[in-house]
C-alpha positions as a Markdown table, in Angstrom:
| # | Residue | x | y | z |
|---|---|---|---|---|
| 1 | Met | -17.5 | -29.7 | 5.9 |
| 2 | Lys | -18.2 | -26.0 | 6.3 |
| 3 | Arg | -15.4 | -25.4 | 8.7 |
| 4 | Tyr | -12.9 | -26.8 | 6.2 |
| 5 | Leu | -14.1 | -24.1 | 3.7 |
| 6 | Val | -13.8 | -21.3 | 6.2 |
| 7 | Leu | -10.3 | -22.0 | 7.4 |
| 8 | Pro | -8.6 | -21.3 | 4.0 |
| 9 | Leu | -10.7 | -18.1 | 3.7 |
| 10 | Ile | -9.6 | -16.9 | 7.1 |
| 11 | Leu | -5.9 | -17.7 | 6.4 |
| 12 | Gly | -6.1 | -16.0 | 3.1 |
| 13 | Leu | -7.6 | -12.8 | 4.6 |
| 14 | Ser | -5.2 | -12.7 | 7.4 |
| 15 | Gly | -2.3 | -12.7 | 4.9 |
| 16 | Cys | -3.8 | -9.6 | 3.2 |
| 17 | Leu | -4.1 | -7.7 | 6.4 |
| 18 | Ala | -0.4 | -7.9 | 7.5 |
| 19 | Ala | 2.0 | -5.3 | 6.4 |
| 20 | Pro | 4.4 | -6.2 | 3.6 |
| 21 | Gln | 7.4 | -8.3 | 4.6 |
| 22 | Gly | 10.1 | -6.2 | 6.0 |
| 23 | Thr | 7.7 | -3.4 | 7.1 |
| 24 | Thr | 5.6 | -2.7 | 10.1 |
| 25 | Val | 2.2 | -1.2 | 10.8 |
| 26 | Glu | 4.0 | 2.0 | 11.6 |
| 27 | Asp | 5.6 | 2.0 | 8.1 |
| 28 | Val | 2.1 | 1.6 | 6.6 |
| 29 | Ala | 1.0 | 4.7 | 8.5 |
| 30 | Leu | 4.1 | 6.6 | 7.4 |
| 31 | Phe | 3.5 | 5.5 | 3.8 |
| 32 | Asp | -0.1 | 6.7 | 3.9 |
| 33 | Ala | 0.9 | 10.1 | 5.3 |
| 34 | Ala | 3.6 | 10.5 | 2.7 |
| 35 | Val | 1.3 | 9.6 | -0.2 |
| 36 | Met | -1.3 | 12.0 | 1.1 |
| 37 | Ser | 1.2 | 14.8 | 1.3 |
| 38 | Leu | 1.9 | 14.1 | -2.5 |
| 39 | Gly | -1.8 | 14.5 | -3.4 |
| 40 | Cys | -2.5 | 10.8 | -3.1 |
| 41 | Arg | -0.5 | 10.0 | -6.2 |
| 42 | Leu | 2.8 | 8.3 | -7.1 |
| 43 | Val | 3.5 | 9.3 | -10.7 |
| 44 | Val | 7.0 | 10.5 | -11.3 |
| 45 | Glu | 10.4 | 9.6 | -9.9 |
| 46 | Gly | 10.3 | 12.6 | -7.5 |
| 47 | Asp | 7.1 | 11.2 | -5.9 |
| 48 | Tyr | 8.9 | 7.9 | -5.2 |
| 49 | Leu | 12.0 | 9.8 | -3.8 |
| 50 | Ala | 9.8 | 12.0 | -1.6 |
| 51 | Thr | 8.0 | 8.9 | -0.3 |
| 52 | Glu | 11.3 | 7.2 | 0.5 |
| 53 | Leu | 12.6 | 10.3 | 2.3 |
| 54 | Gln | 9.4 | 10.8 | 4.3 |
| 55 | Thr | 9.1 | 7.2 | 5.4 |
| 56 | Gly | 12.7 | 6.0 | 5.6 |
| 57 | Leu | 11.7 | 3.0 | 3.4 |
| 58 | Thr | 13.9 | 1.7 | 0.6 |
| 59 | Arg | 12.6 | 1.8 | -3.0 |
| 60 | Glu | 11.9 | -2.0 | -2.8 |
| 61 | Gln | 9.9 | -1.4 | 0.4 |
| 62 | Val | 7.9 | 1.5 | -1.3 |
| 63 | Val | 7.1 | -0.8 | -4.2 |
| 64 | Ala | 6.1 | -3.6 | -1.8 |
| 65 | Met | 3.8 | -1.1 | 0.0 |
| 66 | Leu | 2.4 | 0.0 | -3.4 |
| 67 | Asn | 1.6 | -3.6 | -4.3 |
| 68 | Tyr | 0.1 | -4.1 | -0.8 |
| 69 | Lys | -2.2 | -1.1 | -1.4 |
| 70 | Leu | -3.2 | -2.5 | -4.9 |
| 71 | Thr | -4.0 | -5.9 | -3.3 |
| 72 | Leu | -6.2 | -4.2 | -0.7 |
| 73 | Lys | -7.8 | -2.1 | -3.5 |
| 74 | Glu | -6.6 | 1.1 | -1.8 |
| 75 | Ala | -4.8 | 2.2 | -5.0 |
| 76 | Glu | -5.4 | 2.1 | -8.7 |
| 77 | Lys | -3.2 | 2.2 | -11.7 |
| 78 | Arg | -3.6 | 5.3 | -13.7 |
| 79 | Ala | -4.1 | 5.0 | -17.5 |
| 80 | Glu | -1.5 | 7.8 | -18.1 |
| 81 | Gly | 1.0 | 6.1 | -15.7 |
| 82 | Gly | 1.6 | 6.0 | -12.0 |
| 83 | Tyr | -0.9 | 5.2 | -9.3 |
| 84 | Thr | -3.7 | 7.0 | -7.4 |
| 85 | Phe | -4.5 | 6.1 | -3.9 |
| 86 | Thr | -8.1 | 5.7 | -2.9 |
| 87 | Gly | -8.1 | 4.3 | 0.6 |
| 88 | Gly | -7.3 | 5.6 | 4.1 |
| 89 | Ala | -6.8 | 9.4 | 4.2 |
| 90 | Cys | -7.0 | 9.5 | 0.4 |
| 91 | Ala | -10.5 | 8.1 | 0.3 |
| 92 | Ala | -12.8 | 10.6 | -1.5 |
């Protein structure tokens, strides 16, 4: 019985660890570096544009990466708008 409970947990966790669809592990690293260069925040349109330029990702891919980081709890929504990153190189 225990092994039937563990399999869904493993499958669920493995889905969280993969890069967002249409991106690679290298894209994740580029995204992390871009966000760090912006002070670990995405707040205004310019932040998103700079992230797109630095990573080569489309806006949709940047948003997917942001959602990925939120799922991993490596980013938090800011009360005043935008997002602050708390994982990876941005960990305090």
